[in-house]
N, CA, C and O of each residue as an XYZ file, in Angstrom:
748
protein
N      -9.204     14.345      3.253
C      -9.213     13.440      2.125
C      -8.923     14.167      0.807
O      -8.678     13.541     -0.225
N      -8.958     15.487      0.868
C      -8.644     16.268     -0.327
C      -7.223     15.980     -0.792
O      -6.972     15.820     -1.987
N      -6.301     15.915      0.151
C      -4.907     15.671     -0.220
C      -4.725     14.271     -0.796
O      -3.864     14.063     -1.651
N      -5.517     13.317     -0.343
C      -5.410     11.952     -0.851
C      -5.808     11.874     -2.316
O      -5.091     11.287     -3.127
N      -6.940     12.459     -2.656
C      -7.383     12.451     -4.052
C      -6.496     13.317     -4.932
O      -6.212     12.966     -6.078
N      -6.061     14.443     -4.397
C      -5.186     15.330     -5.165
C      -3.829     14.675     -5.422
O      -3.231     14.879     -6.479
N      -3.347     13.896     -4.465
C      -2.089     13.183     -4.637
C      -2.198     12.154     -5.752
O      -1.232     11.919     -6.478
N      -3.351     11.548     -5.888
C      -3.554     10.565     -6.946
C      -3.602     11.229     -8.319
O      -3.074     10.686     -9.290
N      -4.234     12.405     -8.408
C      -4.407     13.084     -9.685
C      -3.162     13.891    -10.048
O      -2.608     13.723    -11.134
N      -2.727     14.756     -9.154
C      -1.541     15.581     -9.369
C      -0.643     15.423     -8.141
O      -0.874     16.052     -7.108
N       0.359     14.596     -8.263
C       1.155     14.190     -7.111
C       1.824     15.368     -6.403
O       1.775     15.447     -5.176
N       2.437     16.271     -7.136
C       3.133     17.387     -6.497
C       2.175     18.300     -5.742
O       2.467     18.695     -4.614
N       1.046     18.638     -6.337
C       0.066     19.479     -5.648
C      -0.493     18.761     -4.425
O      -0.679     19.367     -3.370
N      -0.757     17.477     -4.573
C      -1.267     16.700     -3.451
C      -0.275     16.621     -2.306
O      -0.663     16.695     -1.140
N       1.004     16.470     -2.630
C       2.032     16.419     -1.586
C       2.188     17.771     -0.894
O       2.509     17.818      0.294
N       1.968     18.868     -1.614
C       2.007     20.186     -0.981
C       0.860     20.345      0.009
O       1.063     20.868      1.105
N      -0.341     19.903     -0.357
C      -1.484     19.951      0.569
C      -1.233     19.002      1.735
O      -1.540     19.325      2.882
N      -0.676     17.834      1.439
C      -0.310     16.836      2.445
C       0.647     17.431      3.475
O       0.521     17.168      4.671
N       1.604     18.234      3.004
C       2.618     18.828      3.872
C       2.017     19.844      4.840
O       2.580     20.077      5.909
N       0.888     20.450      4.486
C       0.273     21.462      5.333
C      -0.651     20.882      6.402
O      -1.100     21.618      7.280
N      -0.944     19.587      6.352
C      -1.857     18.981      7.312
C      -1.151     18.705      8.637
O       0.072     18.577      8.694
N      -1.950     18.618      9.701
C      -1.415     18.299     11.025
C      -1.014     16.829     11.082
O      -1.636     15.978     10.446
N       0.024     16.545     11.846
C       0.541     15.183     11.918
C      -0.457     14.223     12.548
O      -0.520     13.062     12.145
N      -1.243     14.675     13.528
C      -2.240     13.802     14.144
C      -3.293     13.377     13.128
O      -3.697     12.215     13.088
N      -3.731     14.324     12.314
C      -4.704     13.993     11.270
C      -4.113     13.045     10.241
O      -4.779     12.109      9.799
N      -2.871     13.282      9.862
C      -2.205     12.405      8.903
C      -2.089     10.987      9.451
O      -2.293     10.015      8.724
N      -1.762     10.874     10.728
C      -1.610      9.552     11.333
C      -2.942      8.803     11.349
O      -2.992      7.617     11.027
N      -4.020      9.494     11.725
C      -5.339      8.854     11.744
C      -5.781      8.445     10.346
O      -6.305      7.347     10.159
N      -5.575      9.311      9.370
C      -5.923      8.970      7.986
C      -5.107      7.773      7.505
O      -5.620      6.901      6.803
N      -3.844      7.744      7.886
C      -2.977      6.652      7.446
C      -3.410      5.330      8.048
O      -3.424      4.310      7.359
N      -3.766      5.334      9.332
C      -4.281      4.109      9.941
C      -5.550      3.644      9.235
O      -5.753      2.449      9.017
N      -6.395      4.601      8.884
C      -7.628      4.282      8.171
C      -7.331      3.685      6.793
O      -7.970      2.713      6.391
N      -6.380      4.251      6.081
C      -6.031      3.734      4.747
C      -5.472      2.318      4.848
O      -5.852      1.449      4.064
N      -4.579      2.077      5.799
C      -4.048      0.722      5.964
C      -5.153     -0.242      6.385
O      -5.168     -1.393      5.949
N      -6.075      0.215      7.227
C      -7.208     -0.616      7.613
C      -8.108     -0.945      6.429
O      -8.571     -2.077      6.286
N      -8.354      0.051      5.582
C      -9.172     -0.179      4.379
C      -8.477     -1.176      3.462
O      -9.133     -2.022      2.854
N      -7.159     -1.082      3.359
C      -6.422     -2.067      2.563
C      -6.656     -3.474      3.117
O      -6.889     -4.407      2.350
N      -6.597     -3.632      4.425
C      -6.850     -4.939      5.044
C      -8.262     -5.428      4.768
O      -8.469     -6.617      4.524
N      -9.242     -4.518      4.804
C     -10.633     -4.885      4.526
C     -10.786     -5.337      3.078
O     -11.377     -6.382      2.806
N     -10.254     -4.551      2.156
C     -10.366     -4.887      0.727
C      -9.677     -6.218      0.444
O     -10.219     -7.059     -0.274
N      -8.504     -6.406      0.996
C      -7.769     -7.651      0.791
C      -8.563     -8.839      1.335
O      -8.624     -9.883      0.686
N      -9.163     -8.700      2.497
C      -9.953     -9.790      3.085
C     -11.189    -10.092      2.240
O     -11.495    -11.257      1.983
N     -11.893     -9.059      1.814
C     -13.133     -9.261      1.062
C     -12.868     -9.988     -0.253
O     -13.596    -10.915     -0.606
N     -11.844     -9.579     -0.972
C     -11.613    -10.195     -2.271
C     -10.858    -11.514     -2.192
O     -10.823    -12.256     -3.174
N     -10.250    -11.827     -1.040
C      -9.643    -13.146     -0.861
C     -10.622    -14.147     -0.254
O     -10.358    -15.349     -0.246
N     -11.744    -13.656      0.249
C     -12.742    -14.509      0.898
C     -13.469    -15.335     -0.158
O     -13.964    -14.791     -1.145
N     -13.533    -16.638      0.050
C     -14.204    -17.522     -0.892
C     -15.446    -18.104     -0.223
O     -15.343    -18.892      0.716
N     -16.600    -17.717     -0.705
C     -17.859    -18.138     -0.090
C     -18.143    -19.621     -0.296
O     -18.744    -20.254      0.573
N     -17.727    -20.189     -1.422
C     -18.047    -21.577     -1.729
C     -17.294    -22.567     -0.843
O     -17.860    -23.580     -0.433
N     -16.039    -22.287     -0.547
C     -15.249    -23.229      0.245
C     -15.215    -22.866      1.721
O     -14.496    -23.498      2.494
N     -15.965    -21.878      2.117
C     -15.935    -21.442      3.499
C     -16.823    -22.329      4.359
O     -18.039    -22.373      4.172
N     -16.217    -23.026      5.290
C     -16.963    -23.856      6.219
C     -16.708    -23.433      7.659
O     -17.075    -24.144      8.594
N     -16.086    -22.288      7.837
C     -15.771    -21.790      9.167
C     -16.988    -21.098      9.745
O     -17.924    -20.746      9.027
N     -16.959    -20.915     11.024
C     -18.050    -20.218     11.682
C     -17.906    -18.711     11.571
O     -16.895    -18.192     11.098
N     -18.933    -18.034     12.014
C     -18.971    -16.578     11.934
C     -17.839    -15.946     12.730
O     -17.205    -15.003     12.257
N     -17.575    -16.449     13.924
C     -16.574    -15.825     14.788
C     -15.149    -16.049     14.268
O     -14.280    -15.196     14.449
N     -14.916    -17.179     13.633
C     -13.596    -17.406     13.030
C     -13.384    -16.431     11.877
O     -12.304    -15.856     11.738
N     -14.417    -16.241     11.045
C     -14.312    -15.284      9.947
C     -14.137    -13.864     10.469
O     -13.365    -13.087      9.907
N     -14.843    -13.521     11.533
C     -14.701    -12.195     12.142
C     -13.293    -12.003     12.695
O     -12.708    -10.928     12.570
N     -12.761    -13.046     13.302
C     -11.396    -12.984     13.820
C     -10.390    -12.799     12.675
O      -9.467    -11.993     12.786
N     -10.568    -13.537     11.588
C      -9.681    -13.391     10.434
C      -9.800    -12.001      9.818
O      -8.808    -11.440      9.355
N     -11.002    -11.449      9.811
C     -11.225    -10.093      9.312
C     -10.455     -9.079     10.153
O      -9.771     -8.209      9.616
N     -10.571     -9.197     11.470
C      -9.859     -8.282     12.371
C      -8.347     -8.452     12.251
O      -7.603     -7.472     12.300
N      -7.896     -9.683     12.096
C      -6.463     -9.928     11.953
C      -5.937     -9.382     10.630
O      -4.795     -8.929     10.559
N      -6.754     -9.421      9.587
C      -6.351     -8.853      8.300
C      -6.122     -7.352      8.419
O      -5.151     -6.818      7.883
N      -7.020     -6.680      9.122
C      -6.876     -5.236      9.335
C      -5.645     -4.948     10.187
O      -4.832     -4.090      9.843
N      -5.513     -5.663     11.292
C      -4.383     -5.454     12.190
C      -3.057     -5.761     11.496
O      -2.083     -5.027     11.661
N      -3.021     -6.834     10.728
C      -1.800     -7.218     10.023
C      -1.399     -6.151      9.006
O      -0.214     -5.843      8.877
N      -2.361     -5.585      8.284
C      -2.009     -4.558      7.292
C      -1.496     -3.292      7.976
O      -0.611     -2.628      7.437
N      -2.021     -2.945      9.136
C      -1.530     -1.781      9.879
C      -0.114     -2.038     10.398
O       0.745     -1.158     10.336
N       0.122     -3.243     10.908
C       1.458     -3.585     11.412
C       2.479     -3.582     10.276
O       3.583     -3.062     10.437
N       2.117     -4.159      9.133
C       3.018     -4.164      7.976
C       3.303     -2.731      7.531
O       4.433     -2.405      7.168
N       2.279     -1.876      7.560
C       2.485     -0.469      7.223
C       3.486      0.196      8.143
O       4.335      0.968      7.697
N       3.385     -0.107      9.437
C       4.346      0.454     10.392
C       5.757     -0.072     10.133
O       6.722      0.690     10.186
N       5.880     -1.358      9.854
C       7.209     -1.947      9.627
C       7.859     -1.357      8.378
O       9.021     -0.954      8.408
N       7.108     -1.310      7.287
C       7.667     -0.762      6.051
C       7.990      0.729      6.200
O       8.989      1.203      5.659
N       7.160      1.458      6.923
C       7.431      2.877      7.160
C       8.686      3.054      7.994
O       9.488      3.952      7.739
N       8.854      2.202      8.983
C      10.041      2.292      9.819
C      11.306      2.023      9.012
O      12.331      2.673      9.218
N      11.228      1.056      8.088
C      12.380      0.769      7.227
C      12.695      1.984      6.358
O      13.848      2.402      6.258
N      11.657      2.549      5.727
C      11.873      3.746      4.903
C      12.431      4.898      5.732
O      13.327      5.614      5.286
N      11.903      5.073      6.929
C      12.345      6.161      7.802
C      13.805      5.973      8.209
O      14.591      6.917      8.136
N      14.175      4.773      8.635
C      15.544      4.531      9.092
C      16.559      4.641      7.944
O      17.641      5.200      8.117
N      16.201      4.108      6.785
C      17.109      4.233      5.633
C      17.223      5.700      5.244
O      18.310      6.169      4.908
N      16.106      6.431      5.287
C      16.135      7.861      4.985
C      17.014      8.630      5.950
O      17.770      9.508      5.533
N      16.926      8.314      7.238
C      17.795      8.970      8.225
C      19.254      8.600      8.011
O      20.143      9.432      8.191
N      19.497      7.365      7.632
C      20.855      6.899      7.407
C      21.513      7.651      6.257
O      22.717      7.907      6.290
N      20.733      8.006      5.243
C      21.295      8.758      4.120
C      20.972     10.248      4.236
O      20.859     10.954      3.234
N      20.828     10.704      5.465
C      20.679     12.124      5.802
C      19.358     12.741      5.319
O      19.334     13.875      4.840
N      18.263     11.984      5.451
C      16.943     12.516      5.119
C      16.422     13.401      6.238
O      16.830     13.245      7.389
N      15.534     14.319      5.922
C      15.056     15.310      6.884
C      13.639     15.050      7.393
O      13.141     15.832      8.204
N      12.977     13.995      6.954
C      11.578     13.787      7.338
C      11.479     13.124      8.707
O      12.459     12.611      9.248
N      10.255     13.154      9.250
C      10.005     12.438     10.497
C       9.190     11.180     10.189
O       8.758     10.973      9.055
N       8.985     10.347     11.207
C       8.334      9.056     11.003
C       6.888      9.202     10.541
O       6.447      8.446      9.676
N       6.143     10.152     11.093
C       4.728     10.321     10.733
C       4.598     10.696      9.265
O       3.687     10.215      8.592
N       5.484     11.539      8.752
C       5.434     11.896      7.331
C       5.665     10.678      6.447
O       4.974     10.491      5.446
N       6.628      9.857      6.816
C       6.923      8.667      6.023
C       5.782      7.657      6.141
O       5.401      7.041      5.146
N       5.241      7.483      7.326
C       4.116      6.561      7.526
C       2.913      7.006      6.698
O       2.266      6.188      6.044
N       2.620      8.296      6.729
C       1.492      8.820      5.955
C       1.763      8.752      4.462
O       0.857      8.470      3.678
N       2.988      9.005      4.066
C       3.344      8.919      2.659
C       3.173      7.491      2.146
O       2.656      7.286      1.047
N       3.597      6.517      2.922
C       3.420      5.127      2.520
C       1.939      4.776      2.426
O       1.520      4.074      1.505
N       1.150      5.262      3.375
C      -0.296      5.005      3.329
C      -0.919      5.647      2.092
O      -1.755      5.033      1.429
N      -0.523      6.865      1.783
C      -1.048      7.539      0.596
C      -0.624      6.792     -0.673
O      -1.366      6.761     -1.655
N       0.554      6.199     -0.648
C       0.985      5.451     -1.828
C       0.227      4.128     -1.955
O       0.223      3.537     -3.035
N      -0.407      3.653     -0.899
C      -1.253      2.459     -0.963
C      -2.582      2.742     -1.659
O      -3.220      1.822     -2.171
N      -3.000      3.994     -1.681
C      -4.329      4.335     -2.203
C      -4.536      3.887     -3.649
O      -5.575      3.291     -3.934
N      -3.596      4.140     -4.595
C      -3.809      3.616     -5.958
C      -3.873      2.095     -5.995
O      -4.599      1.513     -6.801
N      -3.108      1.460     -5.116
C      -3.120      0.007     -5.065
C      -4.466     -0.506     -4.549
O      -4.959     -1.529     -5.024
N      -5.058      0.191     -3.590
C      -6.383     -0.182     -3.082
C      -7.421     -0.058     -4.185
O      -8.259     -0.943     -4.358
N      -7.366      1.036     -4.927
C      -8.299      1.217     -6.051
C      -8.089      0.112     -7.084
O      -9.058     -0.437     -7.608
N      -6.844     -0.214     -7.378
C      -6.552     -1.293     -8.315
C      -7.083     -2.636     -7.836
O      -7.618     -3.410     -8.630
N      -6.939     -2.924     -6.533
C      -7.467     -4.180     -5.991
C      -8.985     -4.243     -6.079
O      -9.550     -5.303     -6.345
N      -9.644     -3.113     -5.857
C     -11.101     -3.085     -5.958
C     -11.529     -3.366     -7.398
O     -12.448     -4.152     -7.630
N     -10.876     -2.735     -8.353
C     -11.218     -2.960     -9.767
C     -10.926     -4.412    -10.153
O     -11.728     -5.034    -10.849
N      -9.795     -4.956     -9.712
C      -9.451     -6.341    -10.013
C     -10.459     -7.294     -9.374
O     -10.855     -8.283     -9.991
N     -10.872     -7.004     -8.146
C     -11.871     -7.841     -7.487
C     -13.198     -7.833     -8.218
O     -13.852     -8.870     -8.333
N     -13.599     -6.681     -8.709
C     -14.835     -6.593     -9.488
C     -14.687     -7.363    -10.795
O     -15.617     -8.052    -11.215
N     -13.532     -7.254    -11.439
C     -13.307     -7.995    -12.683
C     -13.299     -9.507    -12.454
O     -13.742    -10.264    -13.317
N     -12.796     -9.955    -11.292
C     -12.831    -11.383    -10.980
C     -14.269    -11.884    -10.874
O     -14.583    -12.995    -11.302
N     -15.131    -11.057    -10.300
C     -16.538    -11.457    -10.133
C     -17.279    -11.490    -11.470
O     -18.277    -12.197    -11.606
N     -16.795    -10.730    -12.459
C     -17.462    -10.682    -13.769
C     -16.677    -11.433    -14.838
O     -16.832    -11.162    -16.028
N     -15.842    -12.370    -14.420
C     -14.953    -13.047    -15.360
C     -15.718    -13.825    -16.434
O     -15.298    -13.843    -17.591
N     -16.805    -14.452    -16.081
C     -17.540    -15.247    -17.061
C     -18.260    -14.376    -18.096
O     -18.587    -14.857    -19.181
N     -18.507    -13.118    -17.778
C     -19.203    -12.235    -18.710
C     -18.263    -11.614    -19.741
O     -18.649    -11.436    -20.896
N     -17.053    -11.286    -19.345
C     -16.115    -10.591    -20.229
C     -15.300    -11.566    -21.070
O     -14.994    -11.276    -22.227
N     -14.960    -12.670    -20.527
C     -14.044    -13.604    -21.179
C     -12.778    -13.673    -20.362
O     -12.253    -12.640    -19.947
N     -12.282    -14.862    -20.124
C     -11.195    -15.016    -19.156
C      -9.862    -14.450    -19.642
O      -9.143    -13.846    -18.847
N      -9.508    -14.621    -20.909
C      -8.206    -14.134    -21.375
C      -8.128    -12.612    -21.365
O      -7.131    -12.044    -20.919
N      -9.163    -11.956    -21.847
C      -9.196    -10.485    -21.819
C      -9.195    -10.004    -20.383
O      -8.508     -9.038    -20.051
N      -9.951    -10.663    -19.536
C     -10.060    -10.276    -18.138
C      -8.723    -10.436    -17.416
O      -8.341     -9.561    -16.639
N      -8.016    -11.516    -17.653
C      -6.728    -11.731    -16.980
C      -5.715    -10.676    -17.427
O      -4.994    -10.123    -16.597
N      -5.655    -10.396    -18.714
C      -4.739     -9.365    -19.203
C      -5.100     -7.990    -18.656
O      -4.213     -7.207    -18.315
N      -6.378     -7.693    -18.571
C      -6.825     -6.421    -18.012
C      -6.481     -6.319    -16.533
O      -6.064     -5.259    -16.066
N      -6.648     -7.397    -15.799
C      -6.300     -7.392    -14.370
C      -4.809     -7.183    -14.171
O      -4.403     -6.445    -13.274
N      -3.989     -7.820    -14.993
C      -2.538     -7.639    -14.887
C      -2.162     -6.194    -15.206
O      -1.329     -5.602    -14.520
N      -2.774     -5.628    -16.242
C      -2.510     -4.235    -16.600
C      -2.892     -3.297    -15.458
O      -2.137     -2.381    -15.130
N      -4.049     -3.517    -14.855
C      -4.501     -2.661    -13.745
C      -3.577     -2.811    -12.548
O      -3.281     -1.826    -11.872
N      -3.116     -4.021    -12.277
C      -2.195     -4.237    -11.161
C      -0.892     -3.473    -11.374
O      -0.416     -2.794    -10.464
N      -0.315     -3.578    -12.565
C       0.938     -2.865    -12.853
C       0.733     -1.351    -12.857
O       1.603     -0.605    -12.406
N      -0.400     -0.903    -13.359
C      -0.692      0.525    -13.362
C      -0.827      1.057    -11.929
O      -0.323      2.136    -11.617
N      -1.493      0.314    -11.080
C      -1.633      0.759     -9.688
C      -0.283      0.751     -8.976
O      -0.004      1.642     -8.174
N       0.558     -0.246     -9.259
C       1.901     -0.255     -8.681
C       2.717      0.935     -9.169
O       3.461      1.539     -8.396
N       2.583      1.273    -10.443
C       3.307      2.417    -10.997
C       2.923      3.702    -10.264
O       3.798      4.468     -9.859
N       1.621      3.943    -10.091
C       1.192      5.150     -9.396
C       1.611      5.135     -7.933
O       1.959      6.179     -7.382
N       1.584      3.975     -7.301
C       2.014      3.883     -5.902
C       3.491      4.222     -5.757
O       3.877      4.975     -4.863
N       4.311      3.666     -6.633
C       5.751      3.937     -6.569
C       6.039      5.391     -6.916
O       6.943      5.996     -6.340
N       5.284      5.958     -7.848
C       5.467      7.363     -8.226
C       5.183      8.279     -7.037
O       5.950      9.204     -6.769
N       4.087      8.027     -6.323
C       3.748      8.844     -5.147
C       4.825      8.690     -4.082
O       5.255      9.679     -3.487
N       5.259      7.471     -3.837
C       6.272      7.228     -2.818
C       7.603      7.873     -3.190
O       8.254      8.478     -2.338
N       8.007      7.754     -4.427
C       9.264      8.328     -4.906
C       9.261      9.852     -4.784
O      10.197     10.433     -4.234
N       8.211     10.499     -5.295
C       8.155     11.963     -5.226
C       8.029     12.448     -3.787
O       8.580     13.489     -3.428
N       7.311     11.702     -2.970
C       7.190     12.082     -1.562
C       8.495     11.948     -0.805
O       8.821     12.796      0.026
N       9.244     10.894     -1.081
C      10.549     10.737     -0.426
C      11.486     11.866     -0.809
O      12.214     12.387      0.035
N      11.470     12.245     -2.076
C      12.317     13.362     -2.500
C      11.889     14.656     -1.814
O      12.741     15.439     -1.393
N      10.597     14.892     -1.695
C      10.104     16.146     -1.121
C      10.356     16.215      0.383
O      10.902     17.203      0.872
N       9.966     15.183      1.114
C      10.035     15.254      2.574
C      11.427     14.993      3.133
O      11.788     15.549      4.170
N      12.200     14.171      2.475
C      13.569     13.936      2.937
C      14.549     14.955      2.401
O      15.691     15.028      2.855
N      14.104     15.743      1.435
C      14.910     16.811      0.847
C      16.237     16.285      0.292
O      17.311     16.816      0.576
N      16.121     15.232     -0.501
C      17.292     14.764     -1.208
C      16.939     14.454     -2.649
O      15.775     14.533     -3.042
N      17.951     14.097     -3.442
C      17.783     13.959     -4.882
C      17.304     12.587     -5.322
O      16.900     11.741     -4.524
N      17.372     12.414     -6.643
C      16.864     11.191     -7.273
C      17.604      9.942     -6.809
O      16.974      8.926     -6.515
N      18.922     10.005     -6.742
C      19.705      8.819     -6.406
C      19.386      8.304     -5.008
O      19.242      7.099     -4.803
N      19.277      9.206     -4.061
C      18.969      8.783     -2.698
C      17.538      8.258     -2.592
O      17.281      7.311     -1.849
N      16.610      8.859     -3.325
C      15.224      8.380     -3.311
C      15.136      6.983     -3.918
O      14.432      6.116     -3.401
N      15.854      6.774     -5.014
C      15.861      5.450     -5.640
C      16.521      4.431     -4.715
O      16.059      3.295     -4.615
N      17.594      4.828     -4.041
C      18.259      3.926     -3.096
C      17.320      3.561     -1.951
O      17.223      2.396     -1.564
N      16.628      4.566     -1.412
C      15.695      4.331     -0.319
C      14.588      3.375     -0.748
O      14.250      2.448     -0.013
N      14.029      3.592     -1.918
C      12.977      2.709     -2.430
C      13.515      1.312     -2.728
O      12.835      0.318     -2.471
N      14.713      1.231     -3.259
C      15.265     -0.083     -3.612
C      15.509     -0.936     -2.364
O      15.357     -2.156     -2.412
N      15.881     -0.314     -1.263
C      16.053     -1.063     -0.012
C      14.704     -1.643      0.424
O      14.624     -2.809      0.810
N      13.653     -0.836      0.363
C      12.323     -1.318      0.751
C      11.847     -2.417     -0.190
O      11.347     -3.444      0.269
N      11.990     -2.222     -1.480
C      11.543     -3.225     -2.451
C      12.361     -4.513     -2.294
O      11.816     -5.610     -2.407
N      13.652     -4.382     -2.037
C      14.478     -5.560     -1.773
C      14.028     -6.302     -0.527
O      14.024     -7.532     -0.503
N      13.649     -5.562      0.508
C      13.146     -6.177      1.733
C      11.840     -6.919      1.462
O      11.641     -8.029      1.957
N      10.953     -6.314      0.681
C       9.667     -6.943      0.358
C       9.885     -8.212     -0.466
O       9.252     -9.235     -0.204
N      10.768     -8.156     -1.452
C      11.060     -9.329     -2.273
C      11.704    -10.423     -1.420
O      11.391    -11.603     -1.576
N      12.594    -10.031     -0.528
C      13.206    -11.006      0.367
C      12.182    -11.686      1.260
O      12.248    -12.898      1.464
N      11.239    -10.923      1.794
C      10.174    -11.512      2.602
C       9.305    -12.446      1.781
O       8.883    -13.498      2.263
N       9.039    -12.064      0.547
C       8.190    -12.876     -0.321
C       8.800    -14.262     -0.540
O       8.085    -15.265     -0.544
N      10.114    -14.316     -0.720
C      10.755    -15.600     -0.953
C      11.105    -16.315      0.339
O      11.230    -17.540      0.337
N      11.266    -15.598      1.441
C      11.664    -16.206      2.701
C      10.473    -16.756      3.478
O      10.560    -17.847      4.042
N       9.362    -16.019      3.516
C       8.230    -16.443      4.344
C       7.611    -17.775      3.942
O       7.322    -18.580      4.827
N       7.389    -18.059      2.650
C       6.832    -19.380      2.338
C       7.737    -20.527      2.795
O       7.246    -21.583      3.193
N       9.054    -20.321      2.737
C       9.975    -21.360      3.193
C       9.912    -21.527      4.704
O      10.028    -22.648      5.199
N       9.734    -20.452      5.439
C       9.638    -20.545      6.893
C       8.339    -21.212      7.328
O       8.321    -21.953      8.311
N       7.275    -20.958      6.617
C       5.972    -21.514      6.979
C       5.944    -23.013      6.693
O       5.371    -23.777      7.470
N       6.544    -23.438      5.604
C       6.529    -24.853      5.220
C       7.382    -25.686      6.174
O       7.001    -26.802      6.527
N       8.525    -25.160      6.593
C       9.444    -25.945      7.425
C       9.008    -26.062      8.819
O       9.687    -26.694      9.628
């Protein structure tokens, strides 16, 4: 976990420590990070007032949230890995999977802070709270993209243009899913 915290504080030093770790350990840590993301997402999306489901349905949704976040992590990592290989990147799949998981860490911290701010909305004031939540969300996205960008450059051993291209393909895929999935679910 030293490399995870170091990556958040000093990205280059953290990525150097990350590079020295065993791939099996990186894979287990990455699964744990994606699982924690699923847990955090479930907890802060859970609404106690409108919940009329039973315990086992909620437990099933909790498990599916964790499983879904791990599967999404694998899919996005595979896209990054394949695009990286296509543009002559040198990394392997485990490095990219772990790098994506490490880039989720600032976003997880941001979601936790936003979830806490949602619970204290009546105490702070709603307008200040909403602006603060938006700022924290953008800040966490900035740090996540920064970690992913620097990691792609380091592990794939290519320059800025290829790293930006690799990231833009992933971001384009995510935006495409965002607009495509609601239409598929409704129809």
